[in-house]
C-alpha positions as CSV (number, residue, x, y, z in Angstrom):
1,M,68.2,123.8,-162.2
2,T,64.8,122.9,-160.7
3,D,64.5,121.6,-157.1
4,N,63.4,118.2,-158.3
5,K,66.6,117.6,-160.4
6,I,69.0,118.3,-157.5
7,T,70.8,115.1,-156.5
8,P,71.3,114.1,-152.9
9,N,75.0,114.9,-153.1
10,E,74.2,118.4,-154.5
11,R,71.6,118.9,-151.8
12,R,74.2,118.0,-149.2
13,A,76.7,120.4,-150.7
14,E,74.2,123.2,-150.6
15,L,73.3,122.5,-147.0
16,L,77.0,122.4,-146.1
17,E,77.6,125.7,-147.8
18,K,74.8,127.3,-145.8
19,A,76.0,125.7,-142.6
20,N,79.5,127.0,-143.1
21,S,78.1,130.5,-143.4
22,L,76.5,130.3,-139.9
23,P,78.1,132.4,-137.1
24,L,80.1,130.8,-134.2
25,R,77.3,131.8,-131.8
26,P,75.0,129.9,-129.5
27,G,71.6,129.1,-131.0
28,V,69.1,126.5,-132.1
29,Y,68.9,124.8,-135.5
30,I,65.7,123.4,-137.0
31,M,65.9,120.7,-139.6
32,R,63.0,120.5,-142.1
33,D,62.0,118.0,-144.8
34,K,60.8,118.6,-148.3
35,N,57.3,119.4,-147.1
36,D,58.7,122.0,-144.7
37,K,57.8,119.8,-141.7
38,V,60.2,120.1,-138.7
39,I,62.0,116.7,-138.3
40,Y,64.7,117.6,-135.8
41,V,65.7,120.4,-133.4
42,G,69.1,120.8,-131.8
43,K,71.2,123.4,-130.0
44,S,74.8,124.4,-130.0
45,R,77.2,126.8,-128.4
46,A,78.7,127.3,-131.9
47,L,76.1,126.8,-134.6
48,K,78.5,126.8,-137.5
49,N,80.6,123.9,-136.1
50,R,77.7,121.8,-135.0
51,V,75.4,122.1,-138.1
52,S,78.2,121.7,-140.6
53,Q,79.1,118.4,-139.0
54,Y,75.9,116.9,-140.3
55,F,76.7,117.5,-144.0
56,H,80.4,116.7,-144.3
57,E,81.0,113.7,-146.6
58,S,83.5,112.4,-144.1
59,A,81.1,112.5,-141.2
60,H,80.8,109.3,-139.2
61,H,77.1,109.2,-138.2
62,N,75.3,106.3,-136.8
63,E,72.4,104.9,-138.8
64,K,69.7,106.9,-137.1
65,T,71.5,110.2,-137.7
66,K,72.2,109.2,-141.3
67,R,68.4,108.7,-141.8
68,M,67.6,112.1,-140.4
69,V,70.3,113.9,-142.4
70,S,69.1,112.1,-145.6
71,N,65.6,113.6,-145.1
72,V,66.8,117.2,-144.5
73,H,65.7,119.5,-147.3
74,H,66.6,122.8,-145.6
75,F,67.1,124.2,-142.1
76,D,66.5,127.3,-140.1
77,Y,68.3,128.7,-137.1
78,I,67.7,131.1,-134.2
79,L,70.6,132.9,-132.5
80,T,70.6,133.3,-128.7
81,D,72.8,135.3,-126.4
82,T,73.8,132.3,-124.1
83,E,73.9,128.5,-124.2
84,I,71.3,128.4,-121.4
85,E,68.9,130.4,-123.6
86,A,69.6,128.0,-126.4
87,L,68.8,125.0,-124.2
88,S,65.5,126.5,-123.0
89,L,64.5,127.4,-126.6
90,E,65.4,123.9,-127.8
91,N,63.1,122.3,-125.3
92,S,60.3,124.7,-126.1
93,L,60.6,124.0,-129.9
94,I,60.7,120.2,-129.3
95,K,57.4,120.6,-127.4
96,Q,55.9,122.8,-130.1
97,Y,56.9,120.7,-133.1
98,T,57.3,117.1,-131.7
99,P,59.9,116.4,-134.4
100,K,60.1,112.8,-135.6
101,Y,63.8,112.3,-134.8
102,N,64.0,114.0,-131.3
103,I,63.6,112.0,-128.1
104,R,61.2,113.8,-125.8
105,L,59.1,113.5,-122.7
106,K,55.3,113.7,-122.8
107,D,54.1,117.2,-121.9
108,S,51.2,116.1,-119.9
109,K,53.1,114.1,-117.3
110,S,53.4,115.6,-113.8
111,Y,54.8,113.4,-111.1
112,P,52.9,112.5,-107.9
113,Y,54.1,113.3,-104.3
114,I,53.0,112.3,-100.9
115,K,52.1,115.4,-98.9
116,I,51.9,115.7,-95.1
117,T,50.6,118.8,-93.5
118,M,52.6,118.6,-90.3
119,N,51.7,122.2,-89.3
120,D,48.1,121.3,-88.8
121,E,46.7,120.5,-85.4
122,Y,45.7,117.1,-86.9
123,P,48.0,116.4,-89.8
124,K,46.7,115.0,-93.1
125,I,48.4,112.8,-95.7
126,S,47.4,112.9,-99.3
127,V,48.7,112.6,-102.9
128,T,49.4,115.7,-104.9
129,R,51.0,116.6,-108.2
130,K,52.0,120.1,-107.1
131,R,54.9,120.8,-104.8
132,L,54.2,124.1,-103.1
133,A,56.1,126.3,-100.6
134,D,53.3,125.9,-98.0
135,G,55.2,124.5,-95.0
136,A,54.0,120.9,-95.7
137,K,56.4,117.9,-96.0
138,Y,56.6,116.4,-99.5
139,F,58.0,112.9,-100.3
140,G,58.8,111.8,-103.8
141,P,58.3,112.4,-106.6
142,Y,57.1,108.9,-107.6
143,S,57.1,107.6,-111.2
144,S,53.4,106.6,-111.2
145,A,50.1,107.0,-109.4
146,S,49.9,103.3,-108.8
147,A,53.3,103.4,-107.0
148,V,52.4,106.3,-104.8
149,Y,48.9,105.0,-103.9
150,S,50.3,101.6,-103.0
151,I,52.7,103.3,-100.5
152,L,50.0,105.6,-99.2
153,G,47.6,102.7,-98.5
154,T,50.3,100.7,-96.7
155,V,51.2,103.7,-94.6
156,Q,47.6,104.6,-93.7
157,K,46.8,101.0,-92.6
158,S,50.1,100.4,-90.8
159,F,50.1,103.6,-88.8
160,G,46.3,103.9,-88.3
161,I,46.1,107.2,-90.2
162,A,42.5,108.3,-91.2
163,S,41.8,107.7,-94.9
164,C,38.5,109.6,-94.9
165,N,37.8,113.2,-95.9
166,R,36.8,114.4,-92.5
167,E,38.4,117.5,-91.1
168,F,39.8,117.4,-87.6
169,P,39.2,118.8,-85.0
170,R,36.1,120.3,-86.8
171,D,34.4,116.9,-87.3
172,I,35.2,115.2,-84.0
173,G,32.1,113.5,-82.6
174,K,29.8,114.5,-85.5
175,E,29.5,111.0,-87.0
176,R,30.0,107.4,-86.0
177,P,33.5,106.0,-86.7
178,C,33.7,103.9,-89.9
179,L,34.5,100.2,-90.2
180,N,38.3,100.9,-90.3
181,K,38.1,101.8,-86.6
182,H,36.4,98.6,-85.7
183,I,38.9,96.4,-87.6
184,G,41.9,98.2,-86.2
185,L,43.0,100.0,-89.3
186,C,42.4,103.6,-88.1
187,S,43.2,105.3,-84.8
188,A,39.8,107.1,-85.3
189,P,40.6,110.7,-84.4
190,C,36.9,111.3,-85.2
191,T,35.9,109.8,-81.8
192,G,38.0,112.2,-79.8
193,E,39.9,109.3,-78.2
194,T,43.1,110.1,-80.1
195,S,44.5,113.5,-79.0
196,S,46.2,115.9,-81.3
197,E,49.6,115.1,-79.7
198,D,49.2,111.4,-80.2
199,Y,48.1,111.8,-83.8
200,R,51.0,114.0,-84.5
201,A,53.3,111.4,-83.0
202,L,52.0,108.9,-85.5
203,F,52.8,111.3,-88.3
204,K,56.4,111.7,-87.0
205,E,56.8,108.0,-87.5
206,V,55.3,108.2,-90.9
207,T,57.8,110.9,-92.0
208,Q,60.6,108.8,-90.6
209,F,59.6,105.9,-92.7
210,L,59.0,107.9,-95.9
211,R,62.3,109.6,-95.5
212,G,63.9,106.2,-95.8
213,S,64.8,105.7,-92.1
214,F,63.2,102.2,-91.8
215,K,65.6,101.0,-89.2
216,E,64.9,104.0,-87.0
217,C,61.2,103.6,-87.5
218,E,61.3,99.9,-86.8
219,N,63.3,100.4,-83.5
220,T,60.8,102.9,-82.3
221,L,57.9,100.6,-83.0
222,R,59.7,97.6,-81.5
223,E,60.3,99.5,-78.3
224,R,56.6,100.3,-78.0
225,M,55.7,96.7,-78.8
226,E,57.9,95.4,-76.0
227,Y,56.7,98.0,-73.6
228,A,53.0,97.1,-74.3
229,S,53.8,93.4,-74.0
230,E,55.6,93.8,-70.6
231,N,52.6,95.8,-69.3
232,L,50.2,93.1,-70.5
233,M,48.7,95.4,-73.2
234,F,48.6,92.5,-75.6
235,E,46.2,94.1,-78.1
236,A,48.4,97.2,-78.5
237,A,51.5,95.0,-78.8
238,A,49.8,93.0,-81.6
239,K,49.1,96.2,-83.5
240,Y,52.8,97.3,-83.3
241,R,53.9,93.8,-84.4
242,D,51.5,93.9,-87.5
243,R,52.7,97.5,-88.3
244,I,56.4,96.4,-88.2
245,E,55.6,93.4,-90.5
246,A,53.6,95.5,-93.0
247,L,56.3,98.1,-93.3
248,A,59.0,95.5,-93.5
249,K,57.3,93.9,-96.5
250,L,57.0,97.3,-98.2
251,W,60.7,98.1,-97.5
252,Q,61.9,94.7,-98.7
253,R,60.6,95.5,-102.2
254,Q,63.1,98.3,-102.2
255,K,66.7,97.1,-102.8
256,V,69.3,98.6,-100.4
257,V,72.3,99.9,-102.3
258,G,74.0,102.4,-100.0
259,A,74.2,104.2,-96.7
260,P,71.0,105.3,-94.9
261,D,71.7,108.9,-95.8
262,M,72.3,108.2,-99.5
263,E,70.0,110.2,-101.8
264,E,70.8,110.3,-105.6
265,D,69.5,109.5,-109.0
266,V,71.3,107.1,-111.3
267,I,70.8,107.4,-115.1
268,A,71.9,105.2,-118.0
269,F,70.9,104.7,-121.6
270,Y,71.1,101.9,-124.1
271,S,70.6,102.4,-127.8
272,D,70.8,100.2,-130.9
273,E,69.3,100.4,-134.4
274,V,65.9,99.1,-133.3
275,C,65.1,101.2,-130.2
276,S,66.6,103.1,-127.3
277,C,65.9,103.2,-123.5
278,I,66.8,105.7,-120.8
279,S,66.5,104.2,-117.3
280,V,66.4,106.3,-114.1
281,F,66.7,104.8,-110.7
282,Y,65.8,106.9,-107.7
283,I,67.7,106.2,-104.5
284,R,66.4,107.6,-101.2
285,G,67.6,106.6,-97.7
286,G,70.1,104.2,-99.3
287,S,67.4,102.2,-101.1
288,I,66.0,102.1,-104.6
289,V,62.5,103.4,-104.0
290,D,61.4,103.9,-107.6
291,N,62.6,103.7,-111.2
292,E,61.5,104.8,-114.7
293,H,62.2,103.5,-118.2
294,F,61.7,105.8,-121.2
295,L,61.6,103.8,-124.5
296,F,62.0,105.4,-127.9
297,P,61.5,103.8,-131.4
298,A,64.1,103.3,-134.0
299,E,64.0,106.7,-135.7
300,Q,64.5,108.8,-132.6
301,I,68.1,109.8,-132.1
302,I,69.7,109.4,-128.7
303,E,73.3,110.3,-128.2
304,E,75.4,111.7,-125.3
305,E,75.2,115.2,-126.8
306,N,71.4,115.4,-126.9
307,M,70.9,113.9,-123.5
308,T,71.4,117.4,-122.0
309,S,68.0,118.7,-123.2
310,F,66.3,115.4,-122.1
311,L,67.7,115.6,-118.6
312,D,66.9,119.2,-118.3
313,E,63.3,118.6,-119.2
314,L,63.1,115.5,-116.9
315,Y,64.0,117.6,-113.9
316,N,61.9,120.5,-115.0
317,I,58.9,118.1,-114.9
318,R,59.9,116.2,-111.7
319,E,60.6,119.5,-109.9
320,Y,62.6,117.8,-107.1
321,V,66.3,117.4,-107.9
322,P,68.6,115.5,-105.5
323,H,72.0,116.9,-104.7
324,E,73.8,114.1,-106.5
325,I,73.0,112.7,-110.0
326,L,75.1,109.8,-111.4
327,L,75.4,109.2,-115.1
328,D,76.5,105.9,-116.8
329,F,77.6,107.9,-119.8
330,T,79.9,111.0,-120.2
331,L,78.6,114.3,-121.1
332,P,81.0,116.7,-122.9
333,D,82.4,119.2,-120.3
334,E,80.5,122.2,-121.8
335,E,77.2,120.2,-121.9
336,L,77.7,119.1,-118.3
337,A,78.4,122.7,-117.1
338,L,75.3,124.0,-119.1
339,L,73.0,121.4,-117.6
340,T,74.3,122.0,-114.0
341,D,73.9,125.8,-114.4
342,H,70.4,125.6,-115.9
343,I,69.2,123.3,-113.1
344,S,70.8,125.2,-110.3
345,A,69.3,128.5,-111.6
346,R,65.9,126.8,-111.3
347,V,66.2,125.0,-107.9
348,G,68.6,127.3,-106.0
349,Y,71.5,124.9,-105.5
350,K,74.1,123.2,-107.6
351,P,73.6,119.4,-108.1
352,D,76.7,117.3,-108.4
353,I,76.3,115.6,-111.8
354,R,79.1,113.2,-112.6
355,T,80.1,109.9,-114.2
356,P,81.8,107.7,-111.6
357,E,84.7,105.6,-112.9
358,R,85.2,103.0,-110.1
359,G,83.8,101.7,-106.9
360,D,80.2,101.1,-105.7
361,R,78.7,104.0,-107.6
362,R,80.2,102.7,-110.8
363,H,78.6,99.3,-110.1
364,L,75.3,101.2,-109.6
365,C,75.6,102.8,-113.0
366,E,76.3,99.5,-114.6
367,M,73.3,97.9,-112.9
368,V,71.0,100.7,-114.3
369,Y,72.6,100.3,-117.8
370,D,71.8,96.5,-117.6
371,N,68.2,97.4,-116.8
372,A,68.0,99.8,-119.7
373,K,69.3,97.2,-122.0
374,Q,66.9,94.6,-120.7
375,Q,63.9,96.9,-121.2
376,A,65.1,97.6,-124.8
377,L,65.4,93.9,-125.5
378,L,61.9,93.3,-124.2
379,Y,60.6,96.1,-126.4
380,K,62.3,94.7,-129.4
381,A,60.9,91.2,-128.8
382,Q,57.4,92.7,-128.4
383,T,57.8,94.8,-131.6
384,E,58.9,91.7,-133.6
385,K,55.8,89.9,-132.2
386,D,53.5,92.8,-133.1
387,N,55.1,93.0,-136.6
388,K,54.3,89.3,-137.3
389,T,50.7,89.8,-136.1
390,L,50.3,92.8,-138.5
391,V,51.8,90.7,-141.4
392,K,49.3,87.9,-140.7
393,L,46.4,90.5,-140.5
394,A,47.5,92.0,-143.8
395,S,47.6,88.6,-145.4
396,M,44.1,87.6,-144.1
397,L,42.5,90.8,-145.3
398,K,44.5,90.8,-148.6
399,L,45.9,94.3,-148.0
400,E,48.5,95.7,-150.3
401,V,50.7,97.0,-147.4
402,V,51.2,95.9,-143.8
403,P,49.1,98.4,-141.8
404,E,51.5,100.5,-139.7
405,R,48.7,102.8,-138.5
406,I,45.2,101.4,-137.7
407,E,42.2,103.6,-136.7
408,A,39.2,102.0,-135.0
409,Y,35.8,103.7,-134.5
410,D,32.7,103.1,-132.4
411,I,29.4,105.0,-131.7
412,S,27.9,105.4,-128.2
413,N,24.8,107.3,-127.1
414,F,22.4,107.9,-124.3
415,G,19.1,107.9,-126.1
416,S,19.2,110.6,-128.8
417,D,21.4,112.8,-126.5
418,N,25.2,113.0,-126.3
419,I,25.8,110.8,-129.4
420,T,29.5,110.3,-129.5
421,A,32.0,108.7,-131.9
422,G,35.3,107.6,-130.6
423,M,38.5,107.0,-132.6
424,I,41.5,105.0,-131.2
425,V,44.8,104.5,-132.9
426,A,47.3,101.7,-133.0
427,E,50.7,102.3,-134.6
428,N,53.0,99.4,-135.3
429,G,50.8,97.2,-133.1
430,K,50.8,99.5,-130.1
431,L,48.0,101.8,-128.9
432,K,48.9,105.5,-129.4
433,K,46.6,107.3,-126.9
434,S,47.9,110.7,-127.8
435,D,46.2,110.4,-131.2
436,Y,42.8,109.3,-129.8
437,R,39.9,111.6,-130.9
438,T,36.3,112.2,-130.0
439,F,33.5,113.4,-132.3
440,K,30.4,114.9,-130.8
441,I,27.7,114.1,-133.4
442,K,26.1,117.3,-134.5
443,T,24.1,116.9,-137.7
444,T,22.7,113.3,-137.5
445,D,19.1,113.3,-136.2
446,G,17.8,110.8,-133.7
447,I,19.4,107.4,-133.0
448,D,21.2,106.6,-136.3
449,D,24.4,104.7,-135.9
450,Y,25.1,104.6,-139.6
451,G,24.6,108.3,-140.0
452,A,26.7,109.0,-136.9
453,M,29.5,106.9,-138.2
454,R,29.4,108.6,-141.6
455,E,29.5,112.0,-139.9
456,A,32.5,111.1,-137.8
457,L,34.5,109.6,-140.7
458,S,33.7,112.5,-143.0
459,R,35.1,114.9,-140.4
460,R,38.2,112.7,-139.9
461,L,38.8,112.1,-143.6
462,A,38.7,115.8,-144.3
463,H,42.0,116.1,-142.4
464,L,44.0,113.3,-144.1
465,T,46.6,115.7,-145.6
466,D,47.1,118.3,-142.8
467,E,48.0,115.6,-140.2
468,S,46.1,117.4,-137.5
469,F,44.8,113.9,-136.5
470,G,48.2,112.3,-137.1
471,A,49.3,110.4,-140.2
472,A,46.7,108.9,-142.6
473,P,45.6,105.4,-141.6
474,D,46.6,102.3,-143.5
475,L,43.5,100.5,-142.3
476,I,40.1,101.5,-140.7
477,L,38.2,99.2,-138.4
478,L,34.5,99.9,-137.5
479,D,32.8,98.5,-134.5
480,G,29.9,97.1,-136.5
481,G,28.9,94.8,-139.4
482,K,28.3,95.0,-143.1
483,G,25.9,97.9,-142.9
484,H,28.5,100.2,-141.3
485,V,31.2,99.1,-143.8
486,S,28.9,99.7,-146.7
487,V,28.1,103.3,-145.5
488,I,31.7,104.2,-145.0
489,R,32.9,102.7,-148.3
490,E,30.3,104.7,-150.1
491,L,31.6,107.9,-148.3
492,M,35.1,107.0,-149.3
493,Y,34.1,106.6,-152.9
494,E,32.5,110.0,-152.8
495,L,35.7,111.5,-151.3
496,G,38.1,109.6,-153.6
497,C,39.8,107.8,-150.7
498,E,41.2,104.3,-151.0
499,I,41.7,103.3,-147.4
500,P,40.7,99.6,-146.6
501,V,37.7,99.5,-144.3
502,F,36.5,96.4,-142.3
503,G,33.9,95.9,-139.6
504,M,34.6,94.2,-136.3
505,V,31.7,91.7,-135.9
506,K,30.6,90.5,-132.4
507,D,28.9,87.3,-131.5
508,D,25.7,86.9,-129.4
509,F,27.9,87.3,-126.2
510,H,29.2,90.6,-127.4
511,K,32.7,89.2,-128.1
512,T,34.8,89.6,-131.3
513,R,33.9,87.0,-133.8
514,A,35.2,88.1,-137.2
515,L,36.1,90.9,-139.6
516,T,33.8,91.8,-142.5
517,D,33.8,93.8,-145.7
518,D,30.4,94.8,-147.1
519,E,29.9,91.3,-148.5
520,N,31.9,88.6,-146.7
521,E,33.0,87.7,-143.1
522,I,36.7,86.8,-142.5
523,S,37.1,84.4,-139.5
524,I,40.1,85.3,-137.3
525,A,39.4,82.7,-134.6
526,R,42.2,80.3,-135.7
527,E,44.9,83.0,-135.7
528,Q,45.3,83.6,-132.0
529,S,47.6,86.6,-132.3
530,V,45.4,88.4,-134.8
531,F,42.2,87.5,-132.8
532,M,43.7,88.9,-129.6
533,F,44.9,92.1,-131.4
534,V,41.5,92.8,-133.0
535,Y,39.8,91.9,-129.7
536,K,42.0,94.4,-127.9
537,L,41.2,97.1,-130.4
538,Q,37.5,96.5,-130.3
539,E,37.4,96.5,-126.5
540,E,39.5,99.6,-126.3
541,V,37.5,101.7,-128.8
542,H,34.3,100.6,-127.0
543,R,35.8,101.6,-123.6
544,Y,37.1,104.9,-124.8
545,T,33.9,105.9,-126.6
546,I,31.5,105.0,-123.8
547,T,33.7,106.8,-121.3
548,R,33.7,110.0,-123.4
549,M,29.9,109.7,-123.9
550,E,29.4,109.3,-120.2
551,N,31.6,112.3,-119.5
552,A,29.5,114.4,-121.8
553,K,26.3,113.1,-120.2
554,S,27.6,113.9,-116.8
555,K,28.5,117.5,-117.8
556,S,25.0,118.0,-119.3
557,L,23.4,116.7,-116.1
558,K,25.4,119.1,-114.0
559,H,24.2,122.0,-116.1
560,S,20.9,123.2,-114.6
561,T,18.0,123.7,-117.0
562,L,17.6,127.0,-115.3
563,E,20.7,128.3,-117.1
564,E,18.8,127.9,-120.4
565,I,16.6,130.9,-119.3
566,D,17.6,134.4,-120.5
567,G,19.4,136.2,-117.7
568,I,19.9,133.2,-115.4
569,G,23.5,132.1,-115.0
570,A,25.1,129.5,-112.7
571,I,25.1,131.7,-109.6
572,K,21.4,132.7,-109.9
573,A,20.4,129.1,-110.7
574,K,22.2,128.0,-107.6
575,S,20.4,130.6,-105.5
576,L,17.0,129.6,-106.8
577,L,17.6,125.9,-106.1
578,A,18.9,126.7,-102.6
579,H,15.8,128.7,-101.9
580,F,13.1,126.5,-103.5
581,R,14.9,123.1,-103.1
582,S,13.5,121.8,-106.5
583,I,12.7,122.7,-110.1
584,A,9.1,121.7,-109.5
585,A,8.8,124.3,-106.7
586,I,10.4,127.0,-108.9
587,K,7.8,126.2,-111.7
588,K,4.9,126.7,-109.2
589,A,6.3,130.0,-107.7
590,D,4.7,133.3,-108.6
591,K,6.6,136.5,-109.5
592,A,6.7,137.9,-105.9
593,S,8.1,134.6,-104.5
594,L,10.8,134.4,-107.2
595,M,11.9,138.0,-106.5
596,R,12.5,137.2,-102.8
597,V,15.5,135.2,-104.0
598,S,18.8,137.1,-103.7
599,G,19.8,138.5,-107.2
600,I,16.5,137.7,-109.0
601,T,15.1,140.8,-110.6
602,A,11.5,141.4,-112.0
603,A,12.8,140.7,-115.5
604,N,14.4,137.4,-114.3
605,A,11.1,136.4,-112.6
606,D,9.1,137.1,-115.8
607,A,11.6,135.2,-117.9
608,I,11.4,132.2,-115.6
609,I,7.6,132.1,-115.6
610,A,7.5,132.6,-119.4
611,Y,10.0,129.8,-120.0
612,Y,8.1,127.1,-118.0
613,A,4.8,128.3,-119.4
614,A,6.1,127.7,-122.9
615,K,7.5,124.3,-122.0
616,D,4.1,123.3,-120.6
617,N,2.3,124.4,-123.8
618,K,4.7,122.4,-125.9
619,T,4.2,119.3,-123.8
620,S,0.3,119.6,-124.0
621,K,0.5,120.0,-127.8
622,N,2.6,116.9,-128.1
623,K,0.1,114.9,-126.2
């Protein structure tokens, strides 16, 4: 019997037979589809029991799991000695394969902290993504850079902390104080008027506040305000008053939910057939100081059993783990023990991970669950709106299918140098930045947008089947008119591709006007949702491409032309520029002068003189 003639029931029976032959050992199982692509990775303390559950006829799976199982063609497995090893391997394989049905965190994310160097004579406050054992105080982690910089800015202004890059006491008195000193936003240690002791006292108040002790901090500031007022120091009293008000506003944005010493994370998840959401609320000093929502599309499976690997990876990325973690859901006892042991082995203490059944903490869990559900409902509403927009777009362009994946391209250049093509991706109406790509144009001579676009698309279309760029697009949009479309359609004809291609045409004010094939323009102005969607794509691909081009230009400008000379690397180039101050002076220098520079040999000097002589000859010939 050939593979193609096997029915789904026969396939399931074969898979069940293989699963029943697995050992009752810890390990990881890897589900693959008919193309041998990994679609799901899981772990178990007893592989035989867990894997066989997927293929029993009587199994009661939810719809997401049913879809995954229906796509399993075969599976592999890896045995491990312990459950902890299986958990680590599972996370590693999910990162490696990014399976379609696994929920996962993005690898690139590292959380920001506020760092205070209290051991310095003049402490410094900064944002960092690394928590080191360097004696500094760390606060956080925070869910986003915007959140942490908002807090940092308020703290700096409220407490008069220097926001410049000067080093104290080294830079005291070297430069005039900046505007912040004159408008009362900085205590200006650069002037020498603020002693190390006074500056450190400010940072003690900052640490009080960031630790969550707002009342304690407020009482200290209020006592100082009253003392200044009683002693007719009205300017100082006003500063303390303003500081109290600014900190109170920041604190009021953080809902108080417990005692001042309460520090815990609260986690809940909501899931239905359209999407899932995991919400995490971070409570410090009795207040909700931050929260995160992780949204997953319909196909990704989220159940209590696979939450173990997600939580383990979450705290691996965040680094800081509170001593108490509250869950709205119940983990099986063996999964809970496994997660606790794995985290404690990493951080050196055992967090109390539990599911409260009653009281204030139960209400907290319910509140976080309600937030997760609300985020999922908002996601669903936006998805429905996006789907309607894509249906309208397909109708207007007379496409055979609704375009789930759209790729947009643009060309940017700086003269004939650093010619760059950018590719952005939208999947199901949402930008997918992980699939963005940049093409450095290599074979097209001079300023030739059509040639550059053709080169970029030929390189992208060469990878339609291997998915190194992601799935094949249902629609390609070019930032350009009929000429661009004509060139790319000709390329597709040569390659045997049948992907619809349209140009995004701009008006005289460089704003999106219409879409075009190589003959006609299709106005999108009357369909507001389609117009805004295409406008967003055109602006995004332009932004992305020009940013990548400018980055390439910046790198080339930082690279000294001296490094093009045989035997001259970055260090020797730096020494030459430090000695002569300019390229012009180096060009005029004789061999003896060049050899006076540290590290420059006779051979180097000859090479430098020959290089610039050749350049001068070439220039004179061109004239």
